[in-house]
Backbone as CSV, one residue per row, in Angstrom:
resi,resn,N_x,N_y,N_z,CA_x,CA_y,CA_z,C_x,C_y,C_z
1,UNK,19.045,-26.771,26.208,18.419,-27.250,25.019,19.550,-27.675,24.022
2,UNK,19.484,-28.978,23.680,20.365,-29.460,22.680,19.904,-29.319,21.208
3,UNK,20.751,-29.555,20.272,20.476,-29.330,18.858,19.192,-30.158,18.442
4,UNK,19.103,-31.456,19.035,18.005,-32.317,18.612,16.754,-32.072,19.408
5,UNK,16.763,-31.110,20.361,15.568,-30.744,21.111,14.490,-30.032,20.253
6,UNK,15.031,-29.512,19.231,14.025,-28.661,18.367,13.091,-29.716,17.673
7,UNK,13.411,-30.965,17.505,12.489,-31.940,16.897,11.523,-32.553,17.928
8,UNK,11.708,-32.240,19.203,10.789,-32.782,20.292,9.433,-32.085,20.113
9,UNK,8.434,-32.879,20.338,7.095,-32.213,20.419,7.000,-31.294,21.792
10,UNK,6.353,-30.100,21.576,6.173,-29.309,22.719,5.118,-29.898,23.617
11,UNK,5.274,-29.799,24.915,4.189,-30.156,25.708,2.918,-29.337,25.446
12,UNK,1.786,-29.959,25.470,0.540,-29.286,25.204,-0.126,-28.843,26.651
13,UNK,-0.754,-27.655,26.537,-1.454,-27.020,27.690,-2.795,-26.626,27.240
14,UNK,-3.803,-26.907,27.947,-5.209,-26.451,27.582,-5.581,-25.197,28.466
15,UNK,-5.768,-24.165,27.952,-6.166,-22.977,28.790,-7.530,-22.682,28.569
16,UNK,-8.329,-22.256,29.588,-9.731,-21.982,29.455,-10.010,-20.697,28.440
17,UNK,-9.094,-19.798,28.317,-9.292,-18.698,27.335,-8.566,-18.869,26.089
18,UNK,-7.334,-19.326,26.133,-6.526,-19.378,24.845,-6.543,-20.704,24.203
19,UNK,-7.155,-21.606,24.864,-7.233,-23.017,24.141,-5.907,-23.777,24.197
20,UNK,-5.813,-24.693,23.196,-4.619,-25.517,23.193,-3.312,-24.673,22.888
21,UNK,-2.281,-24.798,23.685,-1.034,-24.069,23.592,0.156,-24.988,23.758
22,UNK,1.068,-24.708,23.019,2.497,-25.334,23.258,3.173,-24.700,24.340
23,UNK,4.099,-25.370,24.923,4.910,-24.742,26.053,6.397,-24.907,25.709
24,UNK,7.099,-23.745,25.689,8.516,-23.902,25.416,9.349,-23.482,26.740
25,UNK,10.257,-24.310,27.097,10.971,-24.032,28.303,12.357,-23.730,27.957
26,UNK,13.119,-22.907,28.787,14.354,-22.536,28.622,15.239,-22.757,30.054
27,UNK,16.518,-22.776,29.992,17.250,-22.858,31.209,16.922,-21.638,32.105
28,UNK,16.838,-20.426,31.412,16.333,-19.202,32.206,14.737,-19.263,32.110
29,UNK,14.198,-19.708,33.162,12.708,-19.902,33.201,11.936,-18.600,33.026
30,UNK,12.612,-17.542,33.145,11.853,-16.284,32.993,11.483,-16.039,31.591
31,UNK,12.073,-16.860,30.592,11.856,-16.788,29.195,10.826,-17.826,28.702
32,UNK,10.387,-18.706,29.606,9.394,-19.690,29.207,8.075,-19.114,28.695
33,UNK,7.468,-19.753,27.703,6.328,-19.127,27.055,5.325,-20.160,26.378
34,UNK,4.142,-19.805,26.302,3.054,-20.644,25.648,2.740,-19.958,24.380
35,UNK,2.429,-20.795,23.309,2.011,-20.237,22.195,0.976,-21.098,21.407
36,UNK,0.077,-20.403,20.687,-1.068,-20.990,20.021,-1.787,-20.030,19.120
37,UNK,-3.095,-20.355,18.882,-3.932,-19.526,18.278,-5.130,-19.131,19.043
38,UNK,-5.660,-17.938,18.759,-6.784,-17.490,19.646,-7.728,-16.621,18.788
39,UNK,-8.898,-16.497,19.099,-9.820,-15.613,18.432,-9.611,-14.102,18.984
40,UNK,-9.372,-13.181,18.082,-9.154,-11.732,18.439,-9.845,-11.008,17.453
41,UNK,-10.892,-10.189,17.806,-11.663,-9.382,16.890,-12.118,-10.177,15.789
42,UNK,-12.686,-11.416,16.089,-13.319,-12.312,15.075,-12.432,-13.007,14.146
43,UNK,-11.063,-12.890,14.411,-10.052,-13.544,13.491,-9.203,-14.521,14.347
44,UNK,-8.590,-15.476,13.749,-7.640,-16.395,14.347,-6.262,-15.734,14.216
45,UNK,-5.698,-15.570,15.313,-4.245,-14.978,15.325,-3.391,-15.724,16.296
46,UNK,-2.112,-15.613,16.063,-1.057,-16.251,16.937,-1.135,-15.566,18.326
47,UNK,-0.908,-16.288,19.344,-0.794,-15.710,20.680,0.436,-16.260,21.379
48,UNK,1.204,-15.575,22.013,2.411,-15.958,22.742,2.213,-15.256,24.099
49,UNK,2.398,-16.039,25.179,2.260,-15.533,26.556,3.526,-16.079,27.412
50,UNK,4.282,-15.120,27.989,5.346,-15.448,28.792,4.814,-15.912,30.155
51,UNK,5.011,-17.119,30.566,4.579,-17.762,31.860,5.225,-18.883,32.233
52,UNK,5.083,-19.236,33.475,5.683,-20.563,34.085,4.897,-21.772,33.760
53,UNK,5.222,-22.851,34.395,4.545,-24.074,34.059,3.025,-24.198,34.453
54,UNK,2.645,-23.168,35.255,1.244,-23.077,35.658,0.324,-22.489,34.582
55,UNK,0.901,-21.948,33.562,0.069,-21.371,32.484,-0.061,-19.904,32.577
56,UNK,-0.782,-19.334,31.613,-1.051,-17.823,31.691,-1.721,-17.440,32.987
57,UNK,-1.319,-16.343,33.479,-2.011,-15.897,34.797,-3.305,-15.299,34.513
58,UNK,-4.187,-15.163,35.525,-5.410,-14.470,35.401,-5.236,-12.921,35.016
59,UNK,-4.203,-12.332,35.404,-3.970,-10.841,35.032,-3.561,-10.970,33.582
60,UNK,-2.907,-11.906,32.975,-2.594,-11.815,31.518,-3.843,-12.065,30.732
61,UNK,-4.722,-12.997,31.282,-6.052,-13.251,30.527,-6.907,-11.960,30.609
62,UNK,-6.919,-11.315,31.772,-7.690,-10.094,31.844,-7.194,-9.028,30.844
63,UNK,-5.889,-8.878,30.800,-5.257,-7.984,29.858,-5.626,-8.399,28.522
64,UNK,-5.511,-9.651,27.997,-5.981,-9.989,26.732,-7.406,-9.644,26.466
65,UNK,-8.256,-9.892,27.402,-9.747,-9.639,27.192,-9.863,-8.064,27.143
66,UNK,-9.177,-7.278,27.873,-9.272,-5.806,27.708,-8.767,-5.412,26.345
67,UNK,-7.739,-6.004,25.797,-7.262,-5.625,24.487,-8.364,-5.878,23.433
68,UNK,-8.970,-7.086,23.563,-10.022,-7.417,22.659,-11.194,-6.557,22.780
69,UNK,-11.702,-6.288,24.004,-12.837,-5.520,24.313,-12.607,-3.995,23.861
70,UNK,-11.561,-3.509,24.064,-11.121,-2.004,23.846,-10.370,-1.749,22.586
71,UNK,-10.352,-2.824,21.731,-9.361,-2.742,20.579,-9.664,-1.455,19.759
72,UNK,-10.936,-1.235,19.317,-11.268,-0.065,18.504,-10.748,1.191,19.010
73,UNK,-10.882,1.395,20.327,-10.466,2.696,20.928,-8.930,2.708,21.003
74,UNK,-8.273,1.586,21.217,-6.859,1.411,21.364,-6.251,1.755,20.047
75,UNK,-6.899,1.103,18.954,-6.405,1.268,17.542,-6.486,2.849,17.221
76,UNK,-7.695,3.486,17.446,-7.944,4.794,16.996,-7.017,5.892,17.741
77,UNK,-6.746,5.619,19.133,-6.094,6.551,19.835,-4.603,6.363,20.097
78,UNK,-4.235,5.166,19.869,-2.853,4.738,20.200,-2.084,4.344,18.969
79,UNK,-2.649,3.126,18.467,-1.875,2.595,17.335,-1.767,3.350,16.092
80,UNK,-2.913,3.889,15.592,-2.832,4.633,14.369,-2.089,5.836,14.460
81,UNK,-2.196,6.714,15.461,-1.206,7.853,15.565,0.212,7.503,15.578
82,UNK,0.445,6.398,16.285,1.869,5.927,16.366,2.359,5.425,15.056
83,UNK,1.624,4.624,14.231,1.941,4.090,12.974,1.999,5.380,11.965
84,UNK,1.259,6.330,11.982,1.291,7.504,11.155,2.655,8.265,11.395
85,UNK,2.986,8.379,12.620,4.262,9.061,12.841,5.519,8.162,12.333
86,UNK,5.575,6.900,12.660,6.611,5.927,12.431,6.707,5.609,10.949
87,UNK,5.633,5.601,10.299,5.542,5.085,8.830,5.461,6.239,7.884
88,UNK,5.498,7.436,8.261,5.271,8.523,7.407,6.169,8.480,6.111
89,UNK,7.261,7.879,6.216,8.260,7.782,4.982,8.123,6.509,4.298
90,UNK,7.369,5.559,4.817,7.278,4.321,4.192,5.987,3.809,3.625
91,UNK,5.028,4.571,3.899,3.741,4.147,3.452,2.774,5.385,3.156
92,UNK,1.951,5.323,2.335,0.968,6.378,1.900,-0.083,6.470,2.962
93,UNK,-0.643,7.674,3.167,-1.649,7.814,4.184,-2.876,7.044,3.799
94,UNK,-3.192,6.778,2.466,-4.350,5.880,2.130,-4.326,4.536,2.771
95,UNK,-3.141,3.982,2.910,-3.064,2.588,3.480,-3.404,2.753,4.946
96,UNK,-3.053,3.840,5.647,-3.426,3.986,7.106,-4.952,4.410,7.220
97,UNK,-5.414,5.095,6.228,-6.865,5.513,6.312,-7.817,4.288,6.070
98,UNK,-7.221,3.307,5.395,-7.977,2.108,5.173,-7.350,0.854,5.919
99,UNK,-6.950,1.221,7.179,-6.234,0.350,8.027,-6.752,-1.117,8.052
100,UNK,-7.996,-1.200,8.317,-8.577,-2.616,8.531,-8.461,-3.365,7.253
101,UNK,-8.472,-2.807,6.100,-8.401,-3.543,4.826,-6.842,-3.709,4.370
102,UNK,-6.002,-2.830,4.906,-4.562,-2.929,4.516,-3.663,-3.625,5.442
103,UNK,-4.098,-3.833,6.779,-3.350,-4.464,7.774,-4.101,-5.645,8.386
104,UNK,-3.628,-6.806,8.262,-4.206,-8.046,8.820,-3.577,-8.388,10.043
105,UNK,-4.302,-8.715,11.111,-3.710,-9.241,12.355,-2.826,-10.450,12.088
106,UNK,-1.733,-10.509,12.793,-0.887,-11.682,12.751,-0.819,-12.343,14.114
107,UNK,-0.591,-11.403,15.147,-0.420,-12.107,16.467,-0.198,-11.087,17.504
108,UNK,-0.278,-11.485,18.776,-0.097,-10.739,20.019,0.773,-11.573,20.957
109,UNK,1.684,-10.730,21.587,2.516,-11.423,22.607,2.410,-10.601,23.828
110,UNK,2.172,-11.428,24.917,1.975,-10.750,26.253,3.065,-11.217,27.256
111,UNK,3.721,-10.329,27.801,4.775,-10.601,28.754,4.159,-10.758,30.227
112,UNK,5.023,-10.986,31.174,4.622,-11.083,32.500,4.001,-9.803,32.987
113,UNK,3.112,-9.776,33.831,2.445,-8.602,34.402,3.058,-8.198,35.775
114,UNK,3.762,-7.018,35.885,4.241,-6.671,37.195,3.815,-5.165,37.505
115,UNK,3.401,-4.898,38.570,2.903,-3.605,39.002,1.776,-3.167,38.032
116,UNK,0.892,-4.083,37.655,-0.237,-3.872,36.787,0.177,-3.401,35.434
117,UNK,1.548,-3.567,34.926,1.951,-3.276,33.693,2.672,-4.435,33.055
118,UNK,2.644,-4.523,31.697,3.292,-5.521,30.976,4.000,-5.015,29.657
119,UNK,4.942,-5.660,29.269,5.592,-5.497,27.961,4.689,-6.386,27.006
120,UNK,4.273,-5.887,25.908,3.395,-6.740,25.066,3.749,-6.194,23.610
121,UNK,3.254,-6.943,22.623,3.381,-6.489,21.201,2.242,-7.069,20.354
122,UNK,1.966,-6.279,19.360,0.953,-6.735,18.346,1.562,-6.619,16.929
123,UNK,1.308,-7.574,16.168,1.860,-7.717,14.876,0.846,-7.736,13.796
124,UNK,1.071,-7.112,12.690,0.147,-7.020,11.561,0.944,-7.337,10.307
125,UNK,0.164,-7.835,9.307,0.807,-8.110,7.990,0.311,-6.892,7.213
126,UNK,1.260,-6.039,6.763,0.938,-4.954,5.973,0.920,-5.309,4.457
127,UNK,-0.260,-5.307,3.873,-0.454,-5.541,2.445,0.366,-4.414,1.662
128,UNK,0.202,-3.191,2.002,0.865,-2.137,1.238,2.327,-2.222,1.197
129,UNK,2.936,-2.678,2.395,4.458,-2.669,2.405,4.885,-4.118,2.106
130,UNK,4.022,-5.093,2.210,4.415,-6.550,1.964,5.412,-6.919,3.095
131,UNK,5.127,-6.491,4.270,6.074,-6.821,5.416,5.250,-6.886,6.710
132,UNK,5.742,-7.546,7.563,5.109,-7.614,8.934,5.489,-6.404,9.809
133,UNK,4.561,-5.734,10.391,4.814,-4.570,11.242,4.521,-5.043,12.716
134,UNK,5.420,-4.889,13.580,5.183,-5.160,14.981,5.458,-3.869,15.935
135,UNK,4.469,-3.725,16.766,4.683,-2.580,17.765,4.799,-3.157,19.196
136,UNK,5.855,-2.769,19.795,6.207,-3.144,21.160,5.697,-2.156,22.037
137,UNK,5.052,-2.534,23.205,4.412,-1.642,24.149,4.981,-1.893,25.481
138,UNK,5.011,-0.849,26.296,5.081,-0.973,27.723,3.770,-0.353,28.313
139,UNK,3.031,-1.155,28.962,1.708,-0.773,29.329,0.932,-0.361,28.117
140,UNK,0.395,0.733,28.018,-0.378,1.106,26.790,0.302,2.191,26.016
141,UNK,1.671,2.215,26.230,2.495,3.180,25.507,3.395,2.557,24.431
142,UNK,3.176,2.838,23.172,4.061,2.203,22.074,5.482,2.655,22.326
143,UNK,6.532,1.705,22.241,7.836,2.079,22.425,8.640,1.890,21.133
144,UNK,8.447,0.889,20.417,9.164,0.553,19.292,8.323,-0.042,18.174
145,UNK,8.767,0.138,16.927,8.114,-0.551,15.830,9.200,-1.258,15.016
146,UNK,8.920,-2.502,14.599,9.865,-3.149,13.675,9.088,-3.496,12.441
147,UNK,9.838,-3.536,11.401,9.283,-4.145,10.100,10.102,-5.304,9.686
148,UNK,9.462,-6.330,9.419,10.006,-7.684,9.133,9.632,-8.112,7.836
149,UNK,10.428,-8.941,7.206,9.945,-9.600,5.994,10.604,-9.170,4.760
């Protein structure tokens, strides 16, 4: 990729679940990804899916659907306990107790699925901290949190 390649239009891809997506290619094809916007929990959020020129796989689509279908349980049993532990020095409990009002969805990134597991992340815009908070997962286990902005 040369310096002027950033001004090129991304090839468009229409996916039956994710809709219109841009496709970004690299010399190392394992890093190629699609990005766009998708409905998640009734909101439009950014989506990024690591995939080859054939588009997101059925397993990646099934994983996304599972996240959307089971989000309330995932939030209550995995995301909130993880954030309470990680953010205990950065944010008041009140912000986490009112999570849906204090944290807006920003996006989801889904990696390749291998052995029925994937690395993925979810990003929120935290009103209380005025920063973006991303949680990186391996399968359904949160591994890292980053605060940006």
